[in-house]
C-alpha positions, -999 to 999 in steps of 0.1 A, spaced: 530 285 -946 518 291 -911 538 281 -881 519 246 -879 529 239 -912 566 241 -905 564 216 -877 561 237 -847 561 218 -813 537 227 -786 546 259 -768 531 251 -733 559 247 -709 571 213 -705 553 198 -733 571 182 -765 541 173 -787 535 183 -824 514 216 -825 481 211 -843 466 248 -838 481 283 -833 463 308 -813 471 343 -800 495 339 -771 476 364 -748 442 344 -752 462 311 -743 477 328 -710 442 339 -700 430 305 -700 458 296 -674 481 278 -698 518 288 -692 533 296 -728 572 294 -734 573 319 -762 571 357 -765 558 355 -800 520 367 -810 512 332 -819 517 302 -799 513 265 -810 490 240 -789 492 202 -792 457 184 -793 456 179 -753 463 213 -744 440 229 -773 412 207 -756 420 220 -724 420 257 -737 387 250 -752 371 238 -719 385 268 -702 372 292 -727 340 279 -736 318 304 -716 337 334 -732 337 322 -766 299 314 -765 295 351 -753 315 363 -781 296 344 -806 263 355 -792 273 392 -796 275 386 -834 242 368 -836 221 398 -827 219 411 -860 
């Protein structure tokens, strides 16, 4: 059972919504979101996950393109 299954709240500072996705804390911080945990994984609510996706869209498409070469 992961952190979302245990009922974790969103780890973005100032947010009390339920978490729906867990991501690497460093990746979340690189997108500009301030995280209030020191763990490797952090939970994001629906709104902050959507914001993270918008901020990292270009980087994620480059990562996918790297694997599509072969």
